[in-house]
C-alpha positions in Angstrom: -13.7 -3.9 18.0 -13.8 -6.1 21.1 -10.5 -7.7 22.0 -10.9 -11.5 22.6 -8.8 -13.1 25.4 -7.0 -15.4 23.1 -3.4 -15.9 21.9 0.0 -16.7 23.3 -0.4 -17.8 26.9 3.0 -16.5 27.9 2.0 -12.9 26.9 0.5 -10.6 29.6 -3.2 -9.7 29.0 -2.2 -6.1 28.8 -0.6 -6.9 25.5 -3.9 -8.0 23.9 -4.1 -7.2 20.2 -7.2 -5.7 18.6 -9.1 -7.8 16.1 -8.9 -7.3 12.3 -9.9 -3.8 11.0 -12.4 -5.5 8.6 -15.1 -7.4 10.5 -15.4 -9.7 7.5 -12.0 -11.2 8.4 -13.1 -14.2 10.5 -12.0 -17.9 10.5 -14.7 -18.5 7.9 -12.9 -16.2 5.4 -11.2 -19.2 3.9 -11.6 -21.8 1.2 -13.7 -24.8 1.9 -10.8 -27.2 1.2 -9.0 -25.8 4.2 -11.8 -27.3 6.4 -11.9 -30.5 4.4 -8.2 -30.9 4.9 -8.4 -30.1 8.5 -11.0 -32.9 8.9 -8.9 -35.3 7.0 -5.9 -34.5 9.2 -8.0 -34.9 12.3 -9.5 -38.2 11.0 -6.0 -39.6 10.3 -4.7 -38.4 13.7 -2.2 -36.0 12.0 -3.8 -32.7 13.0 -1.3 -32.0 15.8 1.8 -32.7 13.7 4.1 -29.8 13.6 4.3 -28.1 10.2 6.2 -25.2 8.8 4.8 -23.2 5.9 6.4 -20.3 3.9 4.4 -17.5 2.4 6.1 -15.9 -0.6 5.6 -14.8 -4.2 7.3 -15.9 -7.4 7.5 -12.8 -9.5 7.6 -9.0 -8.9 4.5 -7.2 -10.1 4.1 -4.5 -12.9 7.2 -5.6 -14.8 9.4 -4.3 -12.0 12.1 -5.7 -9.9 10.9 -5.0 -6.4 7.8 -5.4 -4.2 6.7 -3.6 -1.0 5.5 -6.0 1.7 2.3 -5.0 3.4 -0.6 -6.7 5.3 1.4 -8.1 8.2 -0.4 -6.1 10.9 -3.8 -7.5 9.8 -2.4 -11.0 9.8 -1.3 -10.7 13.4 -4.6 -9.1 14.4 -6.3 -12.1 12.8 -4.2 -14.8 14.5 -4.4 -13.0 17.9 -8.2 -13.3 17.8 -8.6 -16.6 16.0 -11.5 -18.6 17.5 -14.5 -20.2 15.9 -17.9 -19.3 17.4 -20.7 -21.8 17.8 -22.6 -20.3 14.9 -19.5 -20.6 12.7 -19.0 -24.2 13.7 -22.6 -25.0 13.0 -22.2 -23.5 9.5 -19.0 -25.6 8.9 -20.9 -28.7 10.0 -23.7 -28.0 7.5 -21.1 -27.4 4.7 -19.1 -30.6 5.2 -20.2 -34.1 4.5 -22.8 -35.7 6.8 -20.3 -38.4 7.5 -18.0 -36.1 9.4 -17.8 -37.2 13.1 -18.9 -35.0 16.0 -15.5 -35.2 17.6 -14.1 -32.9 14.8 -16.4 -30.1 15.7 -15.5 -30.5 19.4 -11.9 -30.1 18.2 -12.8 -26.9 16.3 -14.4 -25.5 19.5 -11.0 -25.8 21.3 -8.6 -24.4 18.7 -6.9 -21.1 18.7 -3.5 -20.0 17.6 -1.7 -20.1 20.9 0.5 -22.9 19.6 1.3 -21.2 16.3 4.5 -19.1 15.7 4.7 -16.5 13.0 8.0 -15.0 11.8 7.9 -12.2 9.2 9.9 -9.5 7.4 8.9 -6.1 8.9 5.9 -4.6 7.2 6.9 -1.8 4.7 10.1 -3.6 3.7 11.2 -4.0 0.1 11.1 -7.7 -0.7 11.8 -10.0 -3.6 10.6 -13.3 -5.1 11.2 -16.7 -3.3 12.1 -15.0 0.0 9.6 -16.0 2.7 7.6 -13.0 3.8 6.1 -15.1 6.6 7.1 -18.4 8.1 4.2 -20.0 10.0 4.8 -22.9 12.3 2.2 -24.9 14.3 -0.2 -27.8 14.3 -0.8 -28.6 10.6 -4.6 -28.5 10.7 -4.6 -25.1 12.4 -2.0 -23.6 10.1 -3.9 -24.8 7.0 -6.9 -22.8 8.2 -4.7 -19.7 8.2 -3.5 -20.2 4.6 -6.3 -18.5 2.6 -6.9 -15.5 4.9 -3.1 -14.9 5.1 -2.7 -15.0 1.3 -5.8 -12.7 1.0 -4.5 -10.2 3.5 -1.1 -9.9 2.0 -1.7 -10.3 -1.7 -3.7 -7.1 -2.4 -2.0 -5.1 0.4 1.5 -5.7 -1.0 0.3 -5.2 -4.6 -1.3 -1.8 -4.0 1.6 -0.7 -1.8 4.0 -1.5 -4.6 1.8 0.3 -7.1 1.8 3.3 -4.9 5.6 3.2 -4.5 6.1 2.9 -8.2 3.9 6.0 -8.7 5.9 7.8 -6.1 9.1 6.8 -7.8 8.0 8.2 -11.2 6.4 11.4 -9.7 9.5 12.3 -7.7 10.0 13.1 -4.0 8.9 16.7 -4.3 5.4 16.1 -5.5 2.4 15.6 -3.3 0.5 12.4 -4.1 -3.2 12.1 -3.1 -5.1 8.8 -3.2 -8.6 9.5 -4.7 -9.6 5.9 -5.4 -12.6 5.1 -3.1 -15.3 5.5 -5.7 -13.5 3.2 -8.2 -12.2 0.6 -5.7 -13.4 -3.0 -5.6 -16.0 -2.5 -2.8 -15.7 -0.7 0.5 -13.1 -3.1 1.9 -10.9 -2.6 -1.2 -11.3 1.1 -0.9 -10.4 1.3 2.8 -7.5 -1.1 2.3 -6.2 0.8 -0.7 -6.1 4.1 1.3 -4.0 2.4 4.0 -1.6 0.7 1.8 -1.1 3.6 -0.7 -0.1 5.6 2.4 2.5 3.0 3.3 3.7 3.1 -0.3 4.4 6.8 -0.1 1.2 8.7 -0.8 0.7 11.8 1.3 -3.1 11.8 1.9 -6.4 10.3 0.9 -9.9 11.5 0.2 -11.3 8.5 2.0 -12.8 9.8 5.3 -13.3 6.3 6.8 -9.6 5.5 6.2 -8.7 8.8 7.8 -10.6 7.9 10.9 -9.4 4.3 11.1 -5.7 4.8 10.4 -5.0 8.5 11.0 -4.1 9.2 7.3 -4.2 12.9 6.4 -7.4 13.8 4.5 -7.5 16.0 1.4 -10.3 17.1 -0.8 -12.1 20.1 -2.4 -15.3 20.2 -4.4 -16.6 18.5 -7.6 -18.0 19.8 -10.9 -21.5 19.4 -9.5 -20.8 22.1 -6.9 -19.7 24.5 -9.6 -22.6 23.8 -12.0 -25.1 23.9 -9.1 -24.8 27.8 -9.1 -26.7 29.9 -11.6 -25.7 33.4 -10.5 -24.1 35.6 -7.9 -27.5 36.5 -6.6 -27.7 33.0 -4.9 -25.1 34.1 -2.4 -27.3 35.6 0.4 -24.7 36.0 3.2 -21.9 38.0 1.5 -20.0 39.0 4.7 -16.6 37.6 5.7 -14.6 38.5 8.8 -10.9 39.3 8.3 -8.5 36.5 9.3 -7.2 38.5 12.3 -10.8 39.2 13.4 -10.3 43.0 13.4 -13.3 43.8 11.0 -15.9 42.3 8.7 -16.1 42.8 4.9 -19.9 43.2 4.4 -19.9 42.5 0.7 -17.2 40.0 -0.2 -18.9 39.4 -3.6 -18.3 43.1 -4.6 -14.7 42.7 -3.6 -14.3 39.7 -5.9 -16.0 41.5 -8.8 -13.6 44.4 -8.3 -10.6 42.1 -8.6 -12.1 40.4 -11.6 -12.4 43.7 -13.4 -8.8 44.6 -12.5 -7.6 41.2 -13.9 -9.6 41.7 -17.1 -8.3 45.2 -17.6 -4.7 44.2 -17.0 -4.9 41.2 -19.3 -6.9 42.1 -22.4 -7.1 38.6 -23.8 -10.0 37.6 -21.6 -13.6 38.3 -22.4 -16.4 37.6 -20.0 -15.9 34.7 -17.6 -18.7 32.4 -16.5 -20.3 34.2 -13.6 -22.1 31.1 -12.3 -18.7 29.5 -11.9 -17.5 32.7 -10.1 -20.5 32.4 -7.8 -19.6 28.8 -6.9 -15.9 29.8 -6.2 -17.0 32.8 -4.1 -19.5 30.7 -2.1 -16.8 28.0 -1.5 -14.3 30.6 -0.4 -16.9 32.1 2.1 -17.3 28.6 3.5 -13.5 27.8 3.6 -11.5 31.0 3.4 -8.4 29.2 4.8 -8.7 26.2 2.5 -9.8 27.6 -0.9 -8.8 25.2 -3.7 -11.0 25.5 -6.8 -11.7 23.0 -9.6 -11.2 25.2 -12.6 -12.2 23.1 -15.6 -16.0 23.0 -15.5 -16.4 25.5 -18.3 -13.0 26.7 -19.7 -9.8 26.6 -17.7 -7.9 29.6 -19.1 -10.8 31.8 -20.3 -12.9 31.4 -17.1 -11.7 29.1 -14.4 -8.3 30.7 -13.8 -9.3 34.3 -13.9 -12.3 33.6 -11.7 -10.1 31.7 -9.2 -7.6 34.5 -9.1 -10.3 37.1 -8.5 -11.5 35.2 -5.4 -8.0 34.4 -4.3 -7.0 38.1 -4.4 -10.1 39.1 -2.6 -9.3 36.6 0.2 -5.8 38.0 0.4 -7.2 41.5 1.0 -8.8 40.0 4.1 -5.6 38.3 5.3 -6.3 34.8 3.9 -4.1 32.7 1.5 -5.7 30.6 -1.2 -4.4 27.1 -1.6 -4.6 26.7 -5.4 -6.4 25.0 -8.2 -7.3 21.5 -9.5 -7.2 20.4 -13.1 -9.3 17.4 -14.0 -9.3 17.3 -17.8 -7.4 18.5 -20.9 -3.7 18.8 -21.6 -2.4 18.8 -18.0 1.2 19.7 -19.0 0.1 22.7 -21.1 -2.7 23.9 -18.8 -0.5 23.6 -15.7 2.3 25.7 -17.4 -0.2 28.3 -18.6 -1.8 28.5 -15.2 1.6 29.0 -13.6 2.4 31.8 -16.1 -0.9 33.5 -15.2 -0.2 33.3 -11.5 3.2 34.7 -12.0 1.8 37.6 -14.1 -0.7 38.4 -11.3 2.2 38.4 -8.8 4.2 40.8 -10.9 1.3 43.0 -12.0 -0.3 43.5 -8.5 2.8 43.0 -6.4 1.4 40.0 -4.6 4.3 37.9 -3.1 4.2 34.2 -3.5 1.1 34.2 -5.7 3.1 32.5 -8.5 3.7 29.6 -6.2 0.0 28.6 -5.7 -0.5 24.9 -5.7 -1.6 23.2 -8.9 -3.2 19.8 -8.4 -4.0 17.5 -11.4 -6.3 14.5 -11.5 -8.1 12.6 -14.4 -7.2 8.9 -14.7 -3.5 9.5 -14.0 -1.2 6.4 -13.9 2.6 5.7 -14.1 2.7 6.3 -17.8 0.9 9.6 -17.5 3.4 10.8 -14.8 6.3 9.7 -17.0 4.9 11.5 -20.0 4.3 14.7 -18.0 7.8 14.6 -16.7 9.1 14.4 -20.3 6.8 17.1 -21.6 7.5 19.5 -18.7 4.7 20.6 -16.4 4.0 22.8 -13.3 1.9 20.3 -11.3 2.6 20.3 -7.6 0.2 17.5 -6.6 -1.5 14.5 -8.2 -4.8 13.0 -7.3 -4.7 9.4 -8.5 -7.6 6.9 -8.3 -8.6 4.2 -10.7 -5.3 3.0 -12.0 -3.8 3.1 -8.5 -6.4 1.3 -6.3 -7.6 -1.2 -8.9 -4.0 -2.1 -9.7 -5.1 -1.9 -13.3 -1.7 -3.0 -14.7 -1.8 -6.3 -12.8 -4.6 -8.0 -11.1 -2.8 -10.0 -8.4 0.6 -10.5 -6.9 0.4 -14.3 -6.9 1.3 -15.0 -3.2 1.6 -18.7 -2.3 1.7 -20.7 0.9 3.7 -23.8 0.7 4.6 -26.6 3.2 8.4 -26.8 3.7 8.7 -29.0 6.7 6.5 -31.4 8.8 7.7 -33.2 11.9 11.2 -31.8 11.3 11.2 -33.5 7.9 11.9 -31.1 5.0 9.3 -31.2 2.1 9.5 -29.9 -1.4 6.9 -29.2 -4.0 8.1 -30.1 -7.6 6.8 -28.9 -10.9 7.8 -29.0 -14.6 7.9 -25.2 -14.3 11.1 -24.6 -12.3 9.8 -21.3 -11.0 7.1 -23.2 -9.1 9.5 -25.5 -7.3 9.5 -24.7 -3.6 12.6 -24.2 -1.4 12.3 -26.8 1.4 13.0 -26.8 5.1 12.9 -24.1 7.8 15.2 -21.3 6.7 16.8 -18.1 7.9 17.0 -15.2 5.5 19.5 -12.3 5.3 20.1 -9.2 3.3 23.8 -8.5 2.4 24.9 -4.9 1.9 27.9 -3.7 -0.1 30.4 -0.9 0.4 28.2 1.8 -1.0 25.3 0.9 1.4 23.1 -0.7 -1.3 21.6 -4.2 -0.7 23.6 -6.6 -2.9 21.7 -9.9 -2.5 19.2 -11.7 -0.3 20.3 -15.2 0.8 18.5 -18.1 2.4 20.3 -20.6 4.6 19.3 -23.7 6.5 18.0 -22.8 10.1 21.1 -24.3 11.7 23.8 -22.9 9.4 26.0 -20.1 10.8 24.9 -16.6 9.9 26.8 -14.6 7.3 29.4 -12.3 8.9 30.6 -8.9 8.0 33.8 -9.0 6.1 33.7 -12.8 5.5 33.3 -14.1 2.0 30.2 -16.2 1.4 29.2 -18.1 -1.8 25.7 -17.1 -3.0 24.0 -19.5 -5.4 20.9 -19.3 -7.6 18.5 -21.8 -6.1 18.0 -23.7 -9.4 20.6 -22.6 -12.0 24.0 -24.2 -11.4 26.1 -21.7 -13.3 24.7 -18.6 -11.5 26.8 -18.1 -8.4 29.0 -15.3 -6.9 31.1 -14.7 -3.8 30.0 -11.8 -1.6 31.9 -10.0 1.1 29.1 -8.1 3.0 29.8 -4.8 4.7 26.5 -5.1 6.7 24.2 -8.1 7.3 20.5 -7.8 8.2 18.5 -10.8 9.3 15.0 -10.5 7.7 12.6 -12.7 9.6 11.5 -11.6 13.1 9.1 -13.2 15.5 5.7 -11.4 15.5 3.7 -14.2 17.1 5.7 -16.5 19.5 2.9 -18.9 20.4 3.9 -20.9 23.5 7.6 -20.4 22.9 9.6 -18.0 25.1 10.7 -15.9 22.2 10.2 -12.1 22.4 7.4 -10.8 20.3 8.1 -7.8 18.0 5.7 -5.0 18.7 3.5 -3.9 15.7 4.6 -0.4 14.8 2.2 2.5 14.0 1.3 3.1 10.4 3.5 6.2 10.1 6.5 4.2 11.1 5.7 1.5 8.5 5.4 4.2 5.9 8.8 5.7 7.0 10.4 2.3 6.8 9.1 1.8 3.2 10.4 5.2 2.1 13.8 4.6 3.7 14.1 1.1 2.2 13.2 2.4 -1.3 15.8 5.1 -1.0 18.4 2.4 -0.1 17.9 0.5 -3.3 20.3 0.8 -6.2 18.7 3.1 -8.8 18.9 0.5 -11.6 16.7 -1.9 -9.6 14.1 0.8 -9.3 13.9 2.3 -12.8 10.7 1.9 -14.8 12.2 0.7 -18.0 14.4 -2.5 -18.1 15.2 -2.6 -14.3 18.2 -4.7 -13.2 17.0 -7.9 -11.5 17.8 -8.1 -7.8 19.7 -11.3 -6.8 18.0 -13.8 -4.5 20.2 -16.7 -3.6 20.7 -19.7 -1.3 23.8 -20.9 0.6 26.0 -23.6 -1.0 24.8 -26.1 1.6 21.1 -25.3 1.1 21.6 -25.5 -2.7 23.0 -29.0 -2.4 20.2 -30.0 -0.1 17.5 -28.7 -2.5 18.9 -30.7 -5.4 19.4 -33.8 -3.3 15.8 -33.7 -2.1 14.6 -32.9 -5.7 16.3 -36.0 -7.1 15.1 -38.1 -4.1 11.4 -37.0 -4.5 11.1 -36.9 -8.3 9.7 -40.1 -9.8 12.0 -42.1 -12.1 10.6 -42.8 -15.6 11.2 -46.0 -17.6 11.6 -46.1 -21.3 10.2 -49.1 -23.2 
């Protein structure tokens, strides 16, 4: 995508940032009321007033007590290339009232985000409710135009990253997790985004070729049931030759070698009758095409009576020629039972035919797997090495949205607050700094927000942490390590240093490291302990002063 010459004027042109990955992300990817407000600001002469907005969420998703922050890179790509084209301005003109003055559209022609500043928590961080993920400062009309795209870019990204992290947590560190969700995702943009953000959340690979190309995510995939059922007999295999892996010779009739091994397997294990030979033809054909990557889907006809012995015959024939099969995939049935039985069969082959490592072949499972499935499999006991997860992962079936909001907290250096009868929807006013305080064991203890000009918490010094709204909830903390959370990712016209956007692999590593740092009781699936989010004593007092000052006073008659 072409890089537009737009953005902070104090940044050298060599640091230009590419545009958004998705070409649909333009200044028009917003709600109409953002343009109506922009016009009203402009009409009132308020459009250049300096505003500060916080982007945050109010509740962790999926009944858990943590969230993974994702989507920041796309936000910065968007702001770095923000400019309306003539065609877009003409469409806005047509969409607004005919009474809108021409001067407003001249104003739109000149705006970019060179006077906007964005501070954010690093992407891939574990985050919690109320803490600003982003703080956006700039001319109020321009920043309002960023609201909807920013909420859109972060909402799903953080939700699906969190969903992926939760699946990883239940599956365990040793299991390979594969994202197979493209065909079930909400459109192509949802599918590509899901692949990227599941990778951040801890998945190892994707089946999505487009995501592999765009983001460098490892690709994995084998064949479908259609490939197996497309074969009728071994006679369909016309080229039966396969060169040895070391290139020293050619096996002219690989099919006969496979049939020889199948006979040996059937003789050594008398419980099997005739296997499905059309399935065997499909496996053999696939092995001829991919001798180094042979992984077979074994449940088209019958896993234990046909799929497993047919796979083993092909795998042993490959081994005779110096190749090593990868393993099998199970896509239906009792995954715990079938994986254990398959493992037993592999081990019996290893013992019977003196084939080292054959018992350790990879067993992959798919078939509408979710968190609960993984939890149940763990309790039942299973031999699955890798899970292919699609529908429940990428659609975030358990929760539709994260509920990200974008609230004004300051304008012209004057703090603003949004009130509500629902206390959870009351905003925390003013420009803030945010810190994570760590305890003696290295775990995060509490996140705390302070006013911008308050002194930073210091290691070894006791600090009072207060719940933003509940007076009795408070605690002293003596931090052993203090981490400031918000960093400058877009400095606008200021002279602040811009944080460089890290590569995707680094974001993923950050996520994995942060999740490992969390206390286990915050991470558990059932009844997790809430993580504490607090404000300083001074900010607490200011919130409640402003609350009382702004709330209307009723009168009883």
